[in-house]
Backbone as ProteinMPNN parsed JSONL, in Angstrom:
{"seq_chain_A": "MPLLIAGLCVTAQVKKPAKPAAKPVAASAAPIARGKALYRQYCISCHQENGSGVPRMNPPLIKTEYVLGDKTRLIGILLNGFNEDVEINGDYYSNPMPSQAALKDQEIADILSYVRNSFGNKASTVSAAEVTTVRGAKK", "coords_chain_A": {"N_chain_A": [[-30.417, 43.052, 7.246], [-33.398, 44.781, 8.183], [-36.081, 44.923, 6.543], [-39.024, 47.495, 4.97], [-41.704, 46.355, 4.732], [-45.093, 46.405, 3.051], [-46.083, 48.211, 5.51], [-45.232, 46.136, 7.736], [-42.279, 45.826, 8.919], [-39.959, 43.508, 8.3], [-36.996, 41.135, 8.234], [-34.617, 40.155, 6.475], [-33.708, 36.996, 5.51], [-30.55, 36.143, 4.941], [-28.63, 33.666, 3.281], [-25.492, 31.839, 4.136], [-23.206, 30.684, 2.088], [-22.795, 26.996, 1.734], [-19.673, 25.577, 3.006], [-17.69, 24.082, 1.1], [-17.795, 20.37, 0.551], [-14.835, 18.929, 1.974], [-12.473, 17.026, -0.08], [-12.919, 13.298, 0.119], [-10.442, 11.238, 1.028], [-8.999, 8.524, -0.291], [-9.379, 5.235, 0.831], [-7.359, 3.666, 1.392], [-5.159, 4.756, 1.652], [-3.696, 5.426, 4.009], [-2.592, 3.03, 5.373], [-0.703, 2.599, 2.637], [0.914, 5.049, 2.809], [1.894, 4.243, 5.115], [3.424, 2.069, 5.012], [4.955, 2.575, 2.991], [7.015, 3.908, 4.511], [7.682, 1.68, 5.987], [8.695, -0.032, 3.904], [11.298, 2.139, 3.535], [12.312, 1.026, 6.011], [13.253, -1.483, 6.16], [12.989, -2.86, 3.274], [14.661, -1.364, 1.594], [16.711, -1.554, 0.968], [17.382, -4.06, -0.296], [16.008, -4.251, -2.613], [15.899, -1.387, -3.768], [15.08, 2.059, -4.014], [13.436, 2.682, -5.924], [12.098, 0.399, -6.407], [13.463, -1.668, -8.51], [15.187, -3.249, -7.616], [18.305, -5.483, -7.677], [20.419, -6.025, -9.605], [21.119, -10.09, -10.918], [20.657, -10.288, -8.188], [18.597, -8.865, -6.53], [15.243, -9.519, -7.156], [13.341, -7.075, -9.096], [10.568, -5.383, -7.753], [8.832, -4.068, -10.303], [6.105, -4.064, -11.678], [5.679, -7.027, -11.822], [4.751, -10.662, -12.137], [5.216, -11.829, -9.769], [4.442, -9.269, -7.679], [2.252, -8.303, -8.391], [0.604, -10.645, -8.962], [-0.939, -13.608, -7.354], [-1.857, -12.746, -3.994], [-1.933, -14.115, -1.738], [0.505, -15.948, -2.046], [2.82, -13.739, -2.372], [2.558, -12.686, 0.005], [3.168, -15.04, 1.934], [6.161, -15.316, 1.176], [7.251, -13.052, 2.085], [6.82, -13.607, 5.04], [7.919, -16.335, 4.609], [10.065, -15.874, 3.989], [12.478, -16.735, 1.273], [14.186, -18.719, -1.0], [15.577, -19.228, -3.691], [16.113, -19.154, -6.918], [15.042, -16.656, -8.685], [13.434, -16.047, -11.913], [12.864, -13.634, -13.787], [11.505, -11.787, -16.257], [13.519, -12.243, -18.392], [15.793, -12.366, -16.217], [17.607, -13.627, -13.903], [17.436, -13.971, -10.567], [19.039, -14.208, -7.28], [19.984, -14.369, -4.793], [18.9, -14.974, -1.527], [15.988, -13.946, 0.146], [15.766, -13.177, 3.205], [13.104, -14.185, 6.102], [10.235, -12.097, 6.757], [9.171, -12.426, 9.161], [8.837, -11.644, 12.145], [7.818, -8.915, 11.974], [4.348, -7.745, 12.263], [1.373, -8.225, 11.688], [-0.205, -6.047, 10.416], [1.827, -4.406, 9.584], [3.189, -6.195, 7.873], [1.108, -6.292, 5.874], [0.843, -3.389, 4.958], [3.58, -2.615, 4.075], [3.203, -4.66, 1.619], [0.672, -3.527, 0.555], [1.841, -0.967, -0.09], [4.038, -1.685, -2.014], [2.224, -3.235, -3.848], [1.194, -0.751, -4.966], [2.914, 0.888, -5.678], [5.925, 2.303, -8.099], [5.032, 2.049, -10.39], [2.758, -0.018, -10.452], [-0.282, -0.847, -9.972], [-2.399, -2.169, -8.171], [-4.716, -4.486, -6.064], [-4.846, -3.041, -2.548], [-3.573, -5.031, 0.586], [-4.719, -6.643, 3.044], [-4.402, -6.767, 6.73], [-5.607, -9.379, 7.822], [-5.764, -10.953, 6.161], [-3.067, -11.34, 5.591], [-2.575, -12.517, 8.801], [-3.974, -14.787, 7.854], [-2.545, -15.928, 6.101], [-0.516, -16.559, 7.811], [-1.075, -18.308, 9.74], [-2.836, -20.738, 8.472], [0.272, -21.621, 7.517], [1.438, -22.482, 10.259]], "CA_chain_A": [[-31.297, 44.305, 6.958], [-35.039, 45.108, 8.29], [-37.356, 45.874, 5.434], [-39.988, 47.594, 5.171], [-43.328, 45.726, 3.435], [-46.773, 46.918, 3.435], [-46.211, 48.638, 7.075], [-44.48, 45.722, 8.262], [-40.896, 45.482, 9.075], [-39.467, 41.988, 7.583], [-35.709, 41.016, 8.747], [-34.47, 39.532, 5.18], [-32.208, 36.113, 5.775], [-29.434, 35.881, 3.793], [-28.266, 32.027, 4.306], [-24.588, 31.85, 3.703], [-22.79, 29.098, 1.363], [-22.232, 26.289, 2.435], [-18.187, 25.116, 2.75], [-17.526, 22.858, 0.265], [-16.876, 19.431, 1.551], [-13.465, 18.108, 2.022], [-12.343, 15.617, -0.702], [-12.725, 12.11, 0.38], [-9.461, 10.551, 1.0], [-9.001, 7.013, -0.369], [-9.128, 3.923, 2.225], [-6.18, 3.217, 0.962], [-3.933, 6.215, 1.396], [-3.185, 5.465, 5.157], [-1.603, 1.986, 4.778], [0.202, 2.723, 1.788], [1.512, 5.787, 3.575], [3.072, 3.719, 6.486], [4.074, 0.9, 4.297], [6.106, 3.61, 2.205], [7.902, 4.09, 5.902], [8.387, 0.286, 6.68], [9.498, -0.06, 2.923], [12.455, 2.678, 3.735], [12.817, 0.28, 6.608], [13.117, -2.932, 5.442], [13.265, -3.282, 2.487], [14.892, -0.552, 0.351], [18.632, -1.938, 0.619], [17.425, -5.029, -0.911], [14.628, -3.753, -3.301], [16.027, -0.144, -3.973], [14.513, 2.812, -3.386], [12.26, 2.691, -7.097], [11.875, -0.84, -6.478], [14.507, -2.044, -9.418], [15.985, -4.527, -7.513], [19.842, -5.119, -7.546], [20.866, -6.968, -11.079], [21.347, -10.814, -10.16], [20.775, -10.602, -7.103], [17.71, -8.882, -5.771], [14.754, -9.015, -8.192], [12.658, -6.127, -8.962], [8.973, -5.362, -7.852], [8.259, -3.236, -11.04], [5.128, -4.93, -12.697], [6.353, -8.713, -12.175], [3.371, -11.357, -11.487], [5.337, -12.033, -7.725], [4.154, -8.607, -7.219], [1.186, -8.235, -8.986], [-0.256, -11.817, -8.744], [-1.665, -14.142, -6.068], [-1.552, -12.164, -2.804], [-1.198, -15.235, -0.556], [2.322, -16.223, -2.182], [3.314, -12.887, -2.155], [2.676, -12.667, 1.411], [4.144, -15.803, 1.906], [7.243, -14.786, 0.504], [7.494, -12.094, 3.499], [6.82, -15.212, 6.342], [8.999, -18.009, 4.732], [11.789, -15.859, 2.949], [12.959, -16.895, -0.351], [15.297, -19.071, -0.938], [14.582, -19.984, -4.616], [16.427, -18.474, -8.023], [13.983, -16.473, -9.414], [13.794, -15.868, -13.283], [11.853, -11.864, -13.787], [11.571, -10.875, -17.34], [14.338, -13.026, -18.671], [16.979, -11.953, -15.984], [18.003, -14.42, -13.086], [18.14, -13.68, -9.29], [19.576, -15.553, -6.353], [19.982, -13.4, -3.692], [17.962, -15.229, -0.391], [15.558, -13.402, 0.755], [14.911, -13.514, 4.532], [12.089, -13.907, 6.657], [10.242, -11.231, 7.664], [7.933, -12.733, 10.101], [9.156, -10.567, 12.875], [6.865, -8.027, 11.08], [3.403, -7.872, 12.407], [0.636, -8.465, 10.488], [-0.735, -4.95, 9.722], [3.049, -3.942, 8.879], [3.382, -6.436, 6.65], [0.029, -5.274, 5.117], [1.065, -2.148, 4.793], [4.058, -3.359, 2.628], [2.811, -4.766, 0.445], [-0.037, -2.936, -0.334], [2.413, 0.124, -0.416], [4.775, -1.96, -3.624], [1.272, -3.316, -5.028], [0.338, 0.383, -5.695], [4.489, 1.82, -6.429], [6.511, 1.791, -8.953], [3.571, 1.852, -11.465], [2.155, -1.4, -10.177], [-1.536, -0.635, -9.725], [-3.067, -3.672, -7.797], [-5.756, -4.504, -4.919], [-4.356, -3.585, -1.454], [-3.827, -6.699, 1.292], [-5.051, -6.552, 4.66], [-3.783, -7.638, 8.161], [-6.681, -9.929, 8.217], [-5.374, -11.747, 4.678], [-1.51, -11.659, 6.361], [-3.257, -13.501, 9.566], [-4.655, -16.005, 7.336], [-1.314, -16.94, 5.734], [0.528, -16.897, 8.767], [-2.374, -19.455, 10.85], [-1.934, -21.967, 7.403], [1.639, -22.202, 8.379], [1.075, -23.762, 11.746]], "C_chain_A": [[-32.501, 44.444, 6.744], [-35.561, 45.715, 7.1], [-38.653, 46.694, 5.121], [-40.986, 47.402, 4.088], [-44.529, 46.122, 3.868], [-46.458, 47.464, 5.003], [-45.779, 47.766, 8.065], [-42.646, 45.336, 8.126], [-40.338, 43.484, 9.507], [-37.791, 42.083, 7.653], [-35.342, 39.962, 7.214], [-33.294, 38.031, 5.739], [-31.875, 35.606, 4.819], [-28.542, 34.654, 4.1], [-26.591, 32.761, 3.001], [-24.155, 30.621, 2.963], [-21.954, 28.668, 1.734], [-20.289, 25.786, 2.352], [-18.611, 23.94, 2.171], [-16.774, 21.906, 0.278], [-15.542, 19.152, 1.077], [-13.675, 17.105, 1.123], [-11.997, 14.436, 0.28], [-11.261, 11.613, 0.129], [-9.304, 8.965, 1.059], [-8.426, 6.444, 0.321], [-7.535, 3.561, 2.761], [-4.644, 3.636, 1.431], [-3.482, 5.638, 2.819], [-2.122, 4.288, 5.469], [-0.251, 2.021, 4.016], [1.729, 3.532, 2.115], [2.91, 5.168, 4.716], [3.541, 2.736, 6.127], [5.2, 1.1, 3.399], [7.208, 3.139, 3.527], [8.562, 2.662, 6.085], [9.265, -0.454, 5.55], [10.958, 0.073, 3.072], [13.231, 1.745, 4.676], [13.648, -0.727, 6.775], [13.425, -3.51, 4.712], [13.906, -2.915, 1.267], [16.777, -1.109, -0.252], [18.539, -3.102, -0.299], [17.1, -4.249, -2.548], [14.64, -2.498, -3.864], [15.099, 0.59, -3.853], [13.034, 2.873, -4.389], [12.026, 1.297, -7.399], [12.389, -1.566, -7.727], [15.31, -3.254, -8.744], [17.409, -4.324, -8.145], [20.034, -6.21, -8.561], [21.523, -8.389, -10.506], [21.281, -11.378, -8.781], [19.345, -10.703, -6.497], [16.844, -8.522, -6.74], [13.806, -7.628, -7.517], [11.362, -6.104, -8.667], [8.589, -4.506, -8.624], [7.395, -4.378, -12.012], [5.391, -6.437, -12.988], [4.571, -9.384, -11.41], [3.888, -11.884, -9.71], [4.189, -11.07, -7.189], [2.482, -8.115, -7.159], [-0.238, -9.473, -9.198], [-0.821, -12.155, -7.768], [-0.747, -13.637, -4.45], [-0.698, -13.232, -1.921], [-0.098, -15.606, -1.009], [2.873, -15.186, -1.656], [3.439, -12.721, -0.524], [3.28, -13.734, 2.269], [5.84, -16.173, 1.91], [7.745, -14.026, 1.956], [7.426, -12.935, 4.686], [7.487, -15.618, 6.086], [10.605, -17.423, 4.685], [11.486, -16.423, 1.577], [14.383, -17.171, -0.762], [15.655, -19.749, -2.322], [15.677, -18.927, -5.896], [15.043, -18.301, -8.331], [14.602, -15.897, -11.159], [12.429, -14.856, -13.721], [12.26, -11.625, -15.487], [12.717, -11.112, -18.274], [15.871, -12.866, -18.088], [16.833, -13.087, -14.417], [18.323, -13.695, -11.881], [18.29, -14.825, -8.313], [19.946, -15.221, -5.088], [19.366, -14.274, -2.408], [17.09, -14.378, 0.159], [15.19, -13.822, 2.245], [13.676, -13.327, 5.075], [11.847, -12.87, 7.172], [9.018, -10.78, 8.985], [7.833, -12.418, 11.349], [7.917, -9.868, 12.673], [5.299, -8.478, 12.108], [2.245, -7.962, 11.615], [-0.228, -7.284, 9.709], [0.397, -4.454, 8.725], [3.289, -4.947, 7.888], [1.901, -6.338, 5.315], [0.16, -4.412, 4.227], [2.506, -1.834, 3.38], [3.892, -3.2, 1.868], [2.099, -4.377, -0.358], [1.192, -1.702, -0.78], [3.279, -0.618, -2.392], [3.652, -2.47, -4.208], [0.854, -2.101, -5.736], [1.803, 1.124, -5.494], [4.851, 1.389, -7.363], [6.191, 0.948, -10.23], [3.074, 0.457, -11.844], [1.075, -0.512, -9.641], [-2.695, -2.264, -9.329], [-3.613, -3.577, -6.448], [-4.376, -4.43, -3.612], [-4.339, -4.639, -0.925], [-3.535, -5.732, 2.527], [-4.375, -7.41, 5.629], [-4.393, -8.757, 8.231], [-6.149, -11.429, 6.832], [-3.824, -12.13, 5.434], [-1.963, -13.092, 7.552], [-3.397, -14.594, 9.083], [-3.133, -17.196, 7.048], [-0.419, -17.43, 6.863], [-0.034, -17.971, 9.594], [-2.196, -20.868, 9.66], [-0.301, -22.262, 7.793], [2.206, -23.066, 9.105], [0.93, -24.618, 11.546]], "O_chain_A": [[-32.989, 44.35, 5.617], [-35.437, 46.898, 6.785], [-39.534, 45.836, 5.065], [-41.126, 47.97, 3.004], [-44.881, 46.137, 5.048], [-46.855, 46.581, 5.763], [-45.792, 48.184, 9.223], [-42.07, 44.656, 7.277], [-40.374, 42.708, 10.461], [-37.273, 43.075, 7.142], [-36.037, 38.953, 7.094], [-32.209, 38.23, 6.287], [-32.445, 34.879, 4.006], [-27.797, 34.648, 5.08], [-26.484, 33.46, 1.994], [-24.723, 29.556, 3.208], [-20.843, 29.092, 2.051], [-19.865, 25.758, 1.196], [-19.462, 23.105, 2.48], [-15.553, 21.968, 0.133], [-15.222, 19.156, -0.112], [-14.642, 16.348, 1.195], [-11.062, 14.482, 1.079], [-10.896, 11.592, -1.046], [-9.422, 8.269, 2.068], [-7.264, 6.678, 0.653], [-6.913, 3.336, 3.799], [-3.543, 3.092, 1.515], [-2.364, 5.191, 2.563], [-0.959, 4.552, 5.773], [0.864, 1.681, 4.413], [2.9, 3.196, 1.94], [4.084, 5.44, 4.967], [4.289, 2.238, 6.969], [6.084, 0.308, 3.072], [8.016, 2.212, 3.466], [9.765, 2.509, 6.295], [10.203, -1.208, 5.808], [11.788, -0.828, 2.951], [14.428, 1.524, 4.492], [14.649, -0.754, 7.491], [14.045, -4.561, 4.877], [13.915, -3.563, 0.22], [17.528, -1.047, -1.226], [19.467, -3.268, -1.09], [17.928, -3.834, -3.358], [13.628, -2.185, -4.49], [14.04, 0.035, -3.559], [11.897, 3.037, -3.945], [11.768, 0.966, -8.556], [11.48, -2.296, -8.12], [15.968, -4.071, -9.388], [17.727, -3.392, -8.883], [19.751, -7.356, -8.21], [22.417, -8.219, -9.677], [21.662, -12.461, -8.336], [18.806, -11.731, -6.086], [17.11, -7.503, -7.377], [13.586, -7.242, -6.369], [10.738, -6.903, -9.364], [7.813, -3.751, -8.037], [7.839, -5.229, -12.783], [5.338, -6.966, -14.098], [3.721, -8.906, -10.659], [3.155, -12.192, -8.77], [3.241, -11.484, -6.523], [1.782, -7.722, -6.225], [-1.434, -9.321, -9.446], [-1.327, -11.273, -7.073], [0.349, -13.948, -3.983], [0.476, -13.287, -1.557], [0.665, -15.639, -0.044], [3.451, -15.327, -0.578], [4.544, -12.644, 0.013], [3.881, -13.393, 3.287], [6.474, -17.05, 2.496], [8.556, -14.525, 2.737], [8.398, -12.719, 5.409], [8.331, -15.712, 6.977], [11.693, -17.9, 5.009], [10.406, -16.496, 0.99], [15.356, -16.425, -0.87], [16.063, -20.904, -2.202], [15.914, -17.798, -5.468], [14.133, -19.13, -8.331], [15.722, -15.509, -11.489], [11.281, -15.253, -13.923], [13.404, -11.276, -15.779], [12.96, -10.168, -19.025], [16.89, -13.041, -18.756], [15.69, -13.185, -13.972], [19.255, -12.891, -11.883], [17.867, -15.977, -8.41], [20.238, -16.144, -4.328], [19.749, -13.187, -1.976], [17.729, -13.825, 1.054], [14.383, -14.729, 2.449], [13.026, -12.37, 4.656], [12.654, -12.354, 7.946], [8.432, -9.803, 9.452], [6.809, -12.803, 11.914], [6.927, -10.298, 13.265], [5.289, -9.592, 12.631], [2.517, -7.558, 10.485], [-0.814, -7.478, 8.644], [0.226, -4.164, 7.54], [3.679, -4.449, 6.832], [1.995, -6.337, 4.087], [-0.205, -4.451, 3.052], [2.479, -1.21, 2.319], [4.089, -2.213, 1.16], [2.25, -4.499, -1.573], [1.378, -1.619, -1.994], [3.092, -0.151, -3.515], [3.763, -2.284, -5.42], [0.291, -2.148, -6.83], [1.625, 2.242, -5.008], [4.452, 0.304, -7.785], [6.622, -0.052, -10.805], [2.973, -0.085, -12.944], [1.365, 0.461, -8.945], [-3.397, -3.014, -10.008], [-3.149, -2.75, -5.663], [-3.395, -5.17, -3.529], [-4.931, -5.536, -1.525], [-2.798, -4.806, 2.867], [-3.887, -8.518, 5.406], [-3.677, -9.532, 8.864], [-6.326, -12.644, 6.931], [-3.61, -13.292, 5.78], [-1.775, -14.285, 7.311], [-2.998, -15.558, 9.736], [-2.789, -18.325, 7.398], [0.256, -18.46, 6.851], [0.826, -18.586, 10.225], [-1.528, -21.858, 9.956], [0.043, -23.275, 8.401], [3.021, -23.973, 8.928], [0.704, -25.431, 12.442]]}, "name": "protein", "num_of_chains": 1, "seq": "MPLLIAGLCVTAQVKKPAKPAAKPVAASAAPIARGKALYRQYCISCHQENGSGVPRMNPPLIKTEYVLGDKTRLIGILLNGFNEDVEINGDYYSNPMPSQAALKDQEIADILSYVRNSFGNKASTVSAAEVTTVRGAKK"}
């Protein structure tokens, strides 16, 4: 809207307020979302939707040292399978876990990132590079 100031015509510049920046999405959101879908495809029948496992057969994934501890050991379990009795919180589980080595490194990383950040768990994500390293050490 033009203004008349001391005989001069001046057009006022009105700045529109800047749009607020979009909230940044956590870097690990995509791998965890992919991991959830893969978990539902490959893991849910044994470890259940809520990660509780099956008593005396398949161990829970909730706040256990296997899940929250050493990532290399956890990656190795998926790559090599697991055929030992395991004690978790005073309960024993004995159903063998088959190897998931046919999955791609990124798929294993996504599943483990999901498990390590679901069911009340809070742990660092797993990268495809970490899975590749463990897979390579196996050869």
